[in-house]
C-alpha positions in Angstrom: -14.8 0.1 59.0 -12.2 -2.3 57.9 -12.9 -4.5 60.9 -16.6 -4.5 60.2 -16.3 -5.7 56.7 -13.0 -7.6 57.0 -14.5 -11.0 56.2 -16.9 -9.7 53.5 -15.2 -7.1 51.4 -12.0 -5.3 50.5 -12.0 -1.8 52.1 -9.8 1.1 51.1 -9.7 4.2 53.3 -9.0 7.8 52.5 -8.2 10.6 55.0 -9.9 13.4 53.0 -12.3 14.0 50.2 -9.4 15.0 47.9 -7.6 11.8 48.6 -10.8 9.8 48.0 -11.4 11.4 44.6 -7.8 10.8 43.6 -8.0 7.1 44.5 -11.3 6.7 42.7 -9.9 8.3 39.6 -7.5 5.3 39.3 -9.4 2.4 40.9 -12.8 0.6 40.6 -15.3 0.7 43.5 -18.6 -1.0 44.0 -19.7 1.4 46.7 -18.5 4.5 48.6 -19.1 5.1 52.3 -18.7 8.9 52.5 -18.4 10.8 55.8 -20.3 14.1 55.7 -17.7 15.9 57.8 -14.2 15.7 56.3 -11.2 18.1 56.1 -10.9 20.2 53.0 -14.3 19.5 51.4 -17.4 17.9 53.0 -19.1 14.8 51.8 -21.7 16.6 49.7 -19.0 18.4 47.7 -17.2 15.1 47.1 -20.5 13.5 46.1 -21.2 16.3 43.6 -17.7 16.0 42.1 -18.3 12.3 41.7 -21.5 12.8 39.8 -19.8 15.2 37.4 -17.5 12.4 36.2 -19.1 9.8 34.0 -16.9 6.9 35.3 -17.9 7.7 38.9 -21.4 8.9 38.5 -23.1 5.5 38.9 -21.2 4.3 42.0 -23.7 4.1 44.9 -22.8 6.4 47.8 -23.9 6.0 51.5 -23.5 9.2 53.6 -22.3 8.8 57.2 -23.4 11.6 59.5 -24.1 12.3 63.1 -27.5 13.8 62.5 -30.0 13.1 59.8 -32.3 16.0 59.6 -34.9 16.3 56.8 -33.3 19.2 55.1 -29.9 17.6 55.2 -31.3 14.3 53.9 -33.1 16.1 51.1 -29.9 17.9 50.1 -28.0 14.6 50.1 -30.6 12.8 47.9 -30.7 15.7 45.5 -26.9 15.5 45.2 -27.2 11.8 44.3 -26.7 10.0 47.6 -28.1 6.4 47.7 -28.7 6.2 51.5 -27.8 7.7 54.9 -26.4 6.0 58.0 -26.3 7.6 61.4 -23.2 7.7 63.5 -22.0 6.1 65.8 -21.9 3.2 63.4 -23.6 -0.1 64.5 -21.8 -2.9 62.7 -24.9 -5.0 62.0 -26.8 -2.0 60.7 -24.1 -0.8 58.3 -23.5 -4.3 57.0 -27.3 -4.6 56.3 -27.4 -1.2 54.6 -24.4 -2.0 52.4 -25.8 -5.4 51.5 -29.1 -4.0 50.6 -27.6 -1.2 48.4 -25.3 -3.6 46.6 -28.1 -6.1 46.0 -30.3 -3.3 44.6 -27.5 -2.1 42.3 -26.8 -5.7 41.2 -30.5 -6.2 40.3 -30.6 -2.8 38.5 -27.5 -3.6 36.5 -28.7 -7.0 35.5 -32.2 -5.7 34.7 -30.6 -3.1 32.4 -28.5 -5.8 30.7 -31.6 -8.0 30.3 -33.6 -5.1 28.9 -30.8 -4.5 26.4 -30.5 -8.2 25.5 -34.3 -8.5 25.0 -34.3 -5.2 22.9 -31.5 -6.5 20.7 -33.3 -9.8 20.3 -36.5 -8.1 19.4 -34.7 -5.8 16.9 -33.0 -8.8 15.3 -36.4 -10.7 15.0 -38.0 -7.6 13.6 -35.2 -7.2 11.0 -35.6 -10.9 10.0 -39.4 -10.5 9.7 -39.0 -7.4 7.6 -36.4 -9.1 5.4 -38.6 -12.2 4.9 -41.6 -10.0 4.1 -39.7 -8.1 1.5 -38.3 -11.3 -0.1 -41.8 -12.8 -0.2 -43.3 -9.6 -1.8 -40.5 -9.6 -4.4 -41.1 -13.3 -5.1 -44.8 -12.7 -5.5 -44.0 -9.8 -7.9 -41.8 -12.0 -10.0 -44.4 -14.7 -10.0 -47.0 -12.3 -11.3 -44.7 -11.0 -14.0 -43.8 -14.5 -15.1 -47.4 -15.1 -15.9 -47.3 -12.4 -18.6 -44.5 -13.1 -21.0 -44.7 -9.6 -22.3 -44.2 -7.7 -19.0 -40.9 -9.2 -17.6 -39.8 -7.0 -14.6 -42.9 -4.8 -14.9 -43.8 -4.8 -11.2 -40.2 -4.0 -10.1 -39.9 -1.1 -12.5 -43.3 0.3 -11.5 -42.3 0.0 -7.8 -39.0 1.8 -8.5 -40.7 4.6 -10.6 -43.3 5.0 -7.9 -40.7 5.3 -5.1 -38.8 7.8 -7.2 -42.0 9.9 -7.8 -42.7 9.8 -4.0 -39.2 10.8 -3.1 -39.2 13.8 -5.4 -42.6 14.7 -3.9 -41.0 14.8 -0.5 -42.2 11.5 1.0 -40.4 10.1 4.0 -38.2 7.0 3.8 -41.1 5.0 5.4 -43.6 6.3 2.9 -41.3 5.6 0.0 -40.9 2.0 1.2 -44.6 1.6 1.6 -45.4 2.8 -2.0 -42.5 0.6 -3.3 -44.2 -2.4 -1.8 -47.6 -1.3 -3.2 -45.9 -1.0 -6.6 -44.5 -4.5 -6.4 -48.0 -5.9 -5.7 -50.2 -3.6 -7.8 -50.8 -6.4 -10.4 -51.1 -9.3 -7.9 -54.8 -9.7 -9.0 -53.5 -11.1 -12.3 -53.0 -14.5 -10.6 -56.7 -14.9 -11.0 -56.8 -14.0 -14.7 -56.5 -16.9 -17.3 -53.1 -16.9 -19.0 -54.9 -17.2 -22.4 -56.4 -13.7 -21.9 -53.3 -12.2 -20.4 -51.1 -13.4 -23.2 -53.6 -13.1 -26.1 -51.7 -11.5 -29.0 -54.9 -10.3 -30.7 -57.3 -7.6 -29.6 -59.4 -8.5 -26.5 -63.1 -8.8 -26.7 -65.3 -6.7 -24.5 -65.9 -9.7 -22.3 -62.2 -10.5 -22.1 -61.4 -6.9 -21.2 -63.9 -7.0 -18.3 -62.1 -10.1 -17.1 -58.7 -8.3 -17.2 -60.3 -5.3 -15.4 -61.3 -7.6 -12.5 -57.6 -8.0 -11.5 -57.9 -4.8 -9.5 -60.7 -6.2 -7.3 -59.0 -9.7 -7.1 -55.8 -8.0 -6.0 -57.6 -5.8 -3.5 -59.3 -8.9 -2.0 -56.0 -10.7 -1.6 -54.2 -7.9 0.0 -57.1 -7.1 2.4 -56.1 -10.4 4.1 -52.9 -8.8 5.3 -54.2 -7.1 8.5 -50.8 -5.8 9.6 -50.7 -3.6 6.5 -54.3 -2.3 6.1 -53.4 0.2 3.3 -51.5 -2.3 1.2 -54.5 -3.0 -1.1 -54.7 0.6 -2.4 -52.2 0.2 -5.2 -53.8 -3.0 -6.5 -57.4 -1.7 -6.4 -57.0 1.9 -7.5 -54.1 2.0 -10.0 -56.5 2.0 -13.0 -58.7 4.8 -11.6 -58.5 8.0 -13.6 -58.2 11.5 -12.2 -61.3 12.6 -14.2 -63.4 9.7 -12.8 -63.5 7.6 -15.9 -61.3 4.8 -14.6 -62.2 1.5 -12.8 -63.2 -0.3 -10.7 -64.9 2.4 -8.6 -64.9 5.5 -10.8 -63.2 7.6 -8.2 -62.4 11.3 -9.0 -59.4 13.4 -8.1 -58.2 13.3 -4.5 -60.8 10.6 -3.7 -58.3 8.3 -5.2 -55.6 7.5 -2.6 -52.4 9.4 -3.2 -50.4 6.2 -3.4 -52.6 4.9 -6.3 -52.4 8.2 -8.1 -48.6 7.9 -8.0 -48.6 4.2 -9.1 -51.0 5.1 -12.0 -48.4 7.4 -13.5 -45.6 4.9 -12.9 -47.7 2.0 -14.4 -48.6 3.9 -17.5 -45.0 5.1 -18.0 -43.7 1.6 -17.8 -46.3 0.3 -20.2 -45.1 2.8 -22.8 -41.4 2.3 -22.1 -41.5 -1.5 -22.3 -41.6 -4.0 -25.2 -45.0 -5.4 -26.0 -46.2 -8.2 -28.3 -47.6 -5.6 -30.7 -44.9 -2.9 -30.5 -41.5 -2.0 -29.1 -40.5 0.7 -26.6 -42.0 4.0 -27.6 -39.7 7.0 -28.3 -39.1 9.1 -25.2 -40.6 12.2 -27.0 -43.8 10.2 -27.6 -43.9 9.0 -24.0 -43.5 12.6 -22.8 -46.4 13.8 -24.9 -48.7 11.1 -23.7 -47.9 11.8 -20.0 -48.4 15.5 -20.7 -51.7 14.9 -22.6 -53.0 12.7 -19.7 -52.3 15.3 -17.0 -55.5 16.3 -15.3 -57.6 13.6 -17.1 -55.9 10.2 -16.7 -53.3 11.4 -14.2 -53.0 13.7 -11.2 -51.4 16.8 -12.5 -49.0 16.9 -9.6 -47.5 13.5 -10.3 -47.6 13.9 -14.1 -45.6 17.0 -13.6 -43.0 15.2 -11.5 -42.8 12.4 -14.1 -42.3 15.0 -16.9 -39.4 16.5 -14.9 -37.8 13.0 -14.5 -38.2 12.4 -18.2 -36.5 15.7 -19.0 -33.6 14.8 -16.7 -33.2 11.4 -18.2 -31.3 12.6 -21.3 -29.9 9.1 -22.0 -33.3 7.5 -21.8 -32.3 5.0 -19.1 -35.8 4.9 -17.6 -37.1 2.1 -19.9 -37.2 -1.7 -19.9 -33.8 -2.1 -21.6 -32.2 0.6 -19.4 -33.2 -1.0 -16.0 -31.2 -3.7 -14.2 -32.8 -6.8 -12.6 -33.4 -5.0 -9.3 -35.4 -2.3 -11.0 -32.8 0.4 -10.9 -31.4 2.2 -13.9 -27.8 1.4 -15.0 
């Protein structure tokens, strides 16, 4: 065999299967030519022992045998053989078989590497896209809040409260992230409302109130343009719907209101009461709790009102309010 491959490869011989396994345990090999008939253990036994070792399992093995019967061939391939060559060996034939196997292994190895490279590249691009999307959503939320001088940080707080409610309700990480994004954008429709109305210190007229209410539809129309996130509009359109059907813009009742919007509605009302306004300061926690409890089943879905009440009861230091939240929307 050494003469056949003298000019093409470095060949190491072994007189038995045991000796071959011992050599392989300490050396690297691109391919193994394994005689079926050997002293001590036959080629199939050596092959099976190779496949049991992680470092040797992927080395291609060509079985050398005097006869290639279908049952023998089937046993060999089941054991992990790559190919069979009949003895006596014809030099040109064995060189061709070895060359073909090594070329196949090379292509397989490089294909796997290329798949991993492309996968890593795709994951990096996806991570970058997600990061950019999140930063753009946050920038939009800050832009919306900047338009209303009395609601600084409102969208971020509503988003964080909404995510917290969803988490306590058992939502997955993906669902929590989705509702957080909806919370950030729930007031995006206010970009279409005149600042004079948004920042009016006096009571709004009926006509001005109708203009304010239109921010739900404006926001819905804007977010409907994002085809990759078809449900993103729900928070913007439905966060002023009421559980009893007396809300706007569509007058939906109960479970007809998307769950995400029912959660955001509680978070939005809670932040409105726990933030400073032009006409009042932050309401006492006891007052806020009473209002949430009073609105359960009428303004709010009882399930999410109940969760909010639990969060209020746990917040003994009253950190869940405008002055107790950091810039990123999280409590100190």
